[in-house]
C-alpha positions in Angstrom: 5.5 196.8 60.3 6.3 193.7 62.4 8.8 191.3 60.9 9.0 187.5 60.7 11.4 184.9 59.4 9.6 182.1 57.6 11.2 178.8 57.0 10.3 178.1 53.3 11.1 174.6 52.0 9.0 174.9 48.9 6.4 172.5 50.1 2.7 173.0 50.6 3.0 173.4 54.4 5.6 176.1 54.5 3.9 178.0 51.6 0.7 178.0 53.6 2.5 179.3 56.7 4.1 182.1 54.6 0.7 183.2 53.4 -0.8 182.9 56.8 2.0 185.1 58.3 1.4 187.7 55.5 -2.3 187.6 56.3 -1.5 188.4 59.9 0.3 191.6 58.8 3.9 190.5 58.9 6.7 191.6 56.6 8.2 188.2 55.8 11.8 187.2 55.2 11.9 183.7 53.7 14.8 181.4 54.6 15.6 178.1 52.7 18.5 175.7 52.9 20.7 173.9 50.4 22.2 171.4 52.8 23.4 168.7 50.4 20.1 167.2 49.6 20.0 164.8 46.6 17.8 167.1 44.6 17.1 170.8 44.6 13.6 170.8 43.2 12.1 172.2 46.3 14.5 175.1 46.3 13.2 176.2 42.9 9.7 176.0 44.2 10.7 178.1 47.3 12.1 180.8 45.1 9.0 180.9 43.0 6.7 181.0 46.1 8.7 183.8 47.7 8.6 185.8 44.5 4.8 185.3 44.1 4.4 186.5 47.7 6.6 189.5 47.2 9.1 188.5 49.9 12.8 188.6 50.3 14.3 185.1 49.9 17.6 183.9 51.2 19.2 180.5 50.7 21.7 179.3 53.2 24.2 176.7 51.8 26.0 174.2 54.0 26.9 170.5 53.9 26.1 167.5 56.1 28.9 165.3 54.9 28.0 162.4 57.3 24.6 162.1 55.4 22.4 159.7 57.4 19.2 160.1 55.4 17.8 158.9 52.1 17.3 162.6 51.3 21.1 163.1 51.5 22.4 159.7 50.3 21.4 158.2 46.9 22.5 154.8 48.2 19.6 154.8 50.8 16.3 154.0 49.1 13.3 156.4 49.6 10.3 154.5 51.1 7.7 153.9 48.4 4.5 154.0 50.4 2.9 156.0 53.2 3.9 154.5 56.5 1.0 156.1 58.5 3.2 156.5 61.5 2.0 158.6 64.4 3.8 161.2 66.5 3.9 158.7 69.4 5.8 156.0 67.6 9.3 155.2 68.7 12.5 156.6 67.1 13.2 153.1 65.6 10.1 153.4 63.3 11.0 156.8 61.9 11.6 156.5 58.1 14.9 156.9 56.3 13.8 160.3 55.0 14.4 161.8 58.4 17.4 164.1 58.3 19.2 164.0 61.7 18.4 167.2 63.7 17.4 169.1 60.6 14.9 171.4 62.2 17.2 172.1 65.1 19.8 173.3 62.5 17.3 175.2 60.4 15.7 177.0 63.4 19.2 177.9 64.7 19.9 179.7 61.5 16.5 181.3 61.5 17.0 182.4 65.1 20.3 184.1 64.2 18.7 185.8 61.1 15.7 186.9 63.1 17.8 188.5 65.9 19.8 190.3 63.3 16.7 191.6 61.6 14.9 192.6 64.7 12.2 190.1 64.0 10.3 188.7 66.9 8.7 185.7 65.3 9.9 182.7 63.3 7.3 180.7 61.4 7.7 177.0 60.6 5.3 174.6 58.9 5.8 171.7 61.3 2.7 169.7 62.2 2.0 166.4 63.9 -0.8 164.9 61.8 -0.6 163.2 58.4 3.2 163.2 58.4 6.1 160.8 58.7 6.6 160.9 62.4 9.7 163.1 62.5 10.6 164.0 66.2 11.5 167.6 65.2 8.0 168.4 64.0 6.2 167.7 67.3 4.7 170.4 69.6 7.0 169.4 72.4 10.0 170.1 70.3 8.7 173.5 69.3 8.0 174.3 73.0 11.6 173.2 73.9 13.1 175.3 71.1 11.2 178.3 72.3 12.9 177.8 75.6 16.3 177.6 73.8 15.5 180.9 72.0 14.6 182.5 75.3 17.6 181.3 77.2 20.3 181.5 74.5 20.0 184.8 72.8 20.5 188.5 73.5 16.8 189.1 72.8 15.8 186.6 75.4 18.2 188.0 78.0 16.7 191.4 77.4 13.2 190.0 78.1 12.1 190.3 74.5 12.5 186.7 73.2 12.0 185.6 69.7 9.0 183.3 69.4 8.9 180.0 67.3 5.4 179.8 65.7 4.0 176.6 64.3 0.4 177.5 63.5 -0.2 174.2 61.6 1.0 171.9 64.3 -2.5 170.5 65.1 -3.9 170.6 61.6 -4.0 167.6 59.2 -3.2 167.8 55.5 -6.8 168.4 54.4 -7.2 171.3 56.8 -3.9 172.8 55.5 -5.1 172.5 51.9 -8.4 174.3 52.9 -6.6 177.0 54.8 -4.1 177.5 51.9 -7.0 177.8 49.4 -8.6 180.4 51.6 -5.3 182.4 51.8 -4.6 182.1 48.1 -1.6 179.9 48.3 -0.2 179.1 44.8 -0.2 175.4 45.3 0.8 175.0 41.7 4.2 176.4 42.6 4.8 174.0 45.5 6.7 170.7 45.5 6.3 167.9 48.0 7.8 164.8 46.3 11.0 163.4 47.8 12.3 162.8 44.3 13.4 165.5 42.0 11.8 164.4 38.8 9.7 166.4 36.4 6.5 165.2 37.9 5.7 163.9 41.4 6.4 160.1 41.8 3.1 159.5 43.6 4.6 156.7 45.7 6.7 158.3 48.5 5.3 159.3 51.9 5.2 162.9 51.0 3.3 162.4 47.8 0.8 160.1 49.6 0.1 162.5 52.4 -0.3 165.4 49.9 -2.7 163.4 47.7 -4.7 162.4 50.8 -4.9 166.1 51.9 -6.2 167.3 48.5 -8.6 164.4 48.2 -10.1 164.9 51.7 -10.3 168.6 51.2 -12.2 168.2 48.0 -9.7 169.9 45.7 -7.6 168.7 42.8 -3.9 168.9 43.2 -2.6 171.2 40.5 0.6 169.2 40.1 -1.4 166.1 39.0 -2.4 166.5 35.4 -4.5 163.4 35.0 
């Protein structure tokens, strides 16, 4: 059976990508990261999702002591409304929830893991619609990292490069919800809120985009009880 490494944050996008990869016949190895984020709520969700999917789940722990993001530093406030930024906006307009070079770091770990496993595909839930405008979620970034994977690994040198797959990159949140529902994604296990409270705050970018996705898709978010 073909193997894949799936970056699993615990959010709705990465959960959908995991179930999509399974639907395509991959044996999936889930990879999550404890990198010093303010709360660990998403990691609990990632563990639950991987268990529900019947997949091996590894958590890599490391620190980013220089912080530089409201997801890493409690002193930096988390924005309380959806900014509606587009993928074409300048770096100066990217919100404080951006973690410097996070997907570059995550994909580097995933690339090492995949090469060790003999996996030829890495799945990531990055997409460029209904999101906060992070530069490391854009199609051009994924294309560039595919070139890195090709040029900087033994697999690539031996003409069998590992591929970075971002199947959601051109989908909006509503389309992701619909796809997830079709695939049987346990959305009740996912967590999107930037805050680690018992219930979603309903005010941060991530909560707003998630709410919009479920609303436009015509489904009720299982995390919202009212």
